C-alpha positions as CSV (number, residue, x, y, z in Angstrom):
1,M,-25.7,14.6,13.9
2,D,-25.2,18.4,14.5
3,D,-28.2,20.5,13.4
4,G,-30.6,18.4,14.6
5,L,-30.7,16.2,12.3
6,I,-32.8,13.3,13.7
7,P,-32.3,9.7,13.0
8,T,-35.0,7.7,10.3
9,T,-34.1,4.1,11.5
10,I,-36.6,1.6,12.4
11,N,-36.6,-0.1,16.1
12,S,-36.8,-3.1,14.3
13,P,-35.4,-5.7,12.1
14,R,-39.3,-6.8,10.7
15,R,-39.8,-4.0,9.3
16,P,-38.6,-2.8,5.8
17,V,-37.5,0.5,5.0
18,E,-39.2,3.0,3.4
19,P,-37.6,5.8,2.3
20,R,-39.4,8.7,3.7
21,G,-39.9,12.1,1.6
22,V,-40.5,14.4,4.5
23,C,-39.0,14.9,7.2
24,P,-41.2,16.3,10.2
25,D,-38.8,18.2,12.0
26,A,-38.0,19.9,9.1
27,G,-41.3,21.0,7.9
28,F,-39.6,20.9,4.1
29,P,-41.5,18.1,1.3
30,K,-39.2,16.3,-1.0
31,S,-39.3,18.0,-4.5
32,S,-39.9,20.8,-3.6
33,D,-38.9,24.8,-2.5
34,V,-38.2,25.8,0.3
35,R,-38.6,29.8,1.0
36,L,-35.8,29.6,4.1
37,G,-37.4,33.5,6.2
38,T,-37.3,36.5,5.1
39,N,-34.1,36.9,2.4
40,A,-36.1,34.9,-0.4
41,K,-32.9,31.9,-1.4
42,F,-34.9,28.9,-1.7
43,A,-33.4,25.3,-1.2
44,D,-34.3,22.6,-3.5
45,F,-33.8,19.3,-1.2
46,P,-32.8,16.5,-3.6
47,E,-35.0,12.6,-2.5
48,V,-33.9,8.8,-2.7
49,G,-32.9,8.4,-5.5
50,D,-32.1,11.8,-7.5
51,A,-28.3,11.9,-8.5
52,L,-26.3,14.6,-6.7
53,E,-22.6,15.4,-8.3
54,D,-21.3,12.3,-8.8
55,C,-23.7,10.3,-6.4
56,R,-26.7,8.5,-6.4
57,L,-28.7,8.6,-2.8
58,V,-30.0,5.5,-2.1
59,A,-31.1,6.0,1.5
60,E,-32.2,8.6,4.2
61,L,-30.7,7.9,7.1
62,G,-31.7,11.1,9.7
63,C,-33.3,14.8,9.0
64,G,-33.4,18.1,11.1
65,A,-34.6,21.6,11.4
66,S,-31.6,23.0,8.6
67,G,-31.2,19.6,6.2
68,Q,-30.8,16.0,5.4
69,A,-28.3,13.1,5.8
70,F,-28.5,10.3,3.3
71,L,-26.7,7.5,2.4
72,A,-24.8,7.3,-1.0
73,Q,-22.9,5.3,-3.0
74,Q,-20.3,7.6,-5.4
75,E,-20.2,6.3,-8.7
76,A,-16.6,8.0,-9.7
77,S,-15.1,5.7,-6.9
78,A,-16.4,2.2,-7.4
79,D,-19.8,2.8,-6.1
80,R,-18.3,3.7,-2.3
81,P,-20.7,3.9,0.5
82,I,-20.7,7.3,1.9
83,V,-22.7,9.8,3.5
84,L,-24.2,13.5,2.3
85,K,-25.1,15.8,5.2
86,I,-27.3,18.0,2.7
87,T,-28.5,21.3,4.9
88,T,-29.7,25.0,3.1
89,A,-26.4,26.7,2.2
90,A,-27.7,29.4,5.5
91,A,-27.5,26.6,7.6
92,R,-24.4,27.3,10.4
93,E,-21.0,26.9,8.7
94,E,-20.0,23.8,11.0
95,H,-18.0,23.0,8.0
96,L,-15.6,25.2,9.0
97,N,-15.0,23.7,12.2
98,L,-15.2,20.1,11.2
99,A,-12.6,20.4,8.1
100,R,-10.1,21.5,11.1
101,L,-10.6,18.1,13.1
102,Q,-8.7,15.1,11.5
103,H,-8.7,12.5,14.8
104,T,-9.3,8.4,15.1
105,H,-13.2,9.0,16.8
106,I,-14.3,12.2,15.0
107,M,-16.2,11.8,11.4
108,P,-13.9,12.9,8.6
109,L,-14.7,15.1,5.9
110,Y,-14.3,13.6,2.2
111,W,-15.4,17.4,1.0
112,I,-17.4,20.0,1.1
113,S,-19.7,20.9,-2.1
114,A,-21.8,24.6,-2.4
115,L,-25.0,24.6,-4.6
116,P,-25.4,27.9,-5.0
117,H,-28.1,27.1,-7.9
118,R,-30.0,24.6,-5.4
119,G,-29.9,26.6,-2.1
120,L,-27.5,24.4,-0.6
121,R,-24.4,23.0,0.7
122,V,-23.3,19.2,0.7
123,L,-20.9,17.7,3.7
124,A,-19.5,14.6,2.5
125,M,-18.4,11.7,4.7
126,P,-17.5,8.8,5.5
127,Y,-21.3,5.8,5.9
128,L,-19.7,3.4,9.2
129,A,-23.2,2.6,10.6
130,R,-27.0,3.4,9.8
131,T,-27.6,2.9,13.9
132,T,-27.3,6.0,16.0
133,L,-26.5,5.4,20.0
134,A,-29.9,6.3,20.5
135,G,-31.3,4.0,18.0
136,L,-29.2,1.5,19.9
137,L,-30.4,2.2,23.2
138,N,-34.0,1.7,22.2
139,R,-33.5,-1.1,20.9
140,M,-31.3,-3.1,23.7
141,E,-34.6,-1.9,26.1
142,E,-36.2,-5.0,24.1
143,F,-33.7,-7.7,26.5
144,P,-34.2,-7.9,30.0
145,R,-30.7,-6.0,31.2
146,E,-29.4,-8.7,32.6
147,S,-28.6,-9.7,29.8
148,W,-26.9,-7.2,28.4
149,S,-24.0,-7.4,26.4
150,G,-21.3,-6.5,23.9
151,Q,-22.7,-9.8,21.1
152,Q,-26.3,-8.2,22.0
153,V,-25.0,-4.4,20.3
154,F,-23.6,-7.2,17.5
155,E,-26.5,-8.4,16.4
156,I,-28.8,-5.1,16.7
157,L,-25.9,-3.4,14.4
158,Q,-26.0,-6.4,12.2
159,D,-29.8,-6.4,12.1
160,D,-30.1,-3.5,11.1
161,E,-27.9,-3.2,8.1
162,A,-29.2,-6.3,6.7
163,L,-32.2,-3.4,6.4
164,M,-30.2,-1.6,4.0
165,P,-29.7,-1.1,0.5
166,V,-26.1,-0.9,0.8
167,R,-23.7,-3.4,2.9
168,I,-20.2,-2.6,4.2
169,A,-17.7,-5.1,5.3
170,V,-17.4,-5.6,9.1
171,Q,-13.9,-5.8,10.6
172,E,-13.3,-8.7,11.8
173,Q,-11.3,-8.6,14.8
174,T,-13.2,-5.6,15.6
175,A,-16.2,-8.2,15.7
176,E,-14.6,-10.5,17.7
177,G,-13.7,-8.2,20.6
178,L,-17.4,-6.2,20.4
179,K,-19.2,-9.8,20.5
180,G,-16.7,-11.0,23.3
181,S,-17.4,-8.1,25.6
182,S,-19.8,-7.8,28.6
183,W,-22.8,-4.7,28.9
184,V,-19.6,-3.1,31.2
185,D,-17.0,-3.5,29.1
186,F,-19.0,-2.2,26.3
187,V,-20.3,1.2,27.7
188,V,-16.4,2.1,29.6
189,N,-14.9,1.8,25.8
190,L,-17.5,4.0,24.7
191,G,-17.3,6.0,27.1
192,Q,-13.4,5.8,26.7
193,T,-13.6,6.4,22.7
194,L,-16.1,9.9,22.9
195,A,-14.0,11.3,26.3
196,Q,-11.2,11.3,23.1
197,A,-13.1,12.9,20.7
198,L,-14.7,15.7,23.2
199,A,-11.0,16.9,24.6
200,Y,-9.6,16.9,20.6
201,P,-10.6,19.9,19.4
202,I,-10.2,21.6,22.8
203,S,-5.9,20.9,22.2
204,A,-7.0,21.6,18.7
205,I,-8.4,25.1,19.2
206,F,-6.1,26.1,21.7
207,S,-2.9,24.9,19.9
208,T,-4.1,26.9,16.8
209,S,-5.4,30.0,18.6
210,I,-1.4,30.2,20.1
């Protein structure tokens, strides 16, 4: 995630998920107004369990200097799991760039909402998994490097998802491909995916600026 958001994930499947109400790097407590700079505006951030628009916040995924990311369920759409990235209204307008990007390997935006009465901006995105790449690598360090494999990656992803209050369906073909791959294959495929995603915005910007 952008804007310095850090994951509030945990490093062991044996530890329970405890919703965190305070983001240490953000410096804002939950359920209170935060004065933003010198413009005397306020941002009233929600907390796990709150309702926001037609969504219910069920877990905190990350936090940072400008906001928080939550796993939410959209009640109007059969409780589908989504991610709500909630930032201050004064945060940099990354959503204007994201809204123009449509690529298989770039997270799309469902919608963008402004909540001026709370000093917030909400970006809604699909929920794919809770595990970050940094979190995955930290977990892999628990095993001897010569044993690293796609099977271990799959098991870590499954362990992390088992701790979440909302589960997403696993695509069987993708899962079997991951479980049958070596660590080298996984890294090469990941690098290819990242390279394709990084190349797309450059081509999109040039194609729209001509």
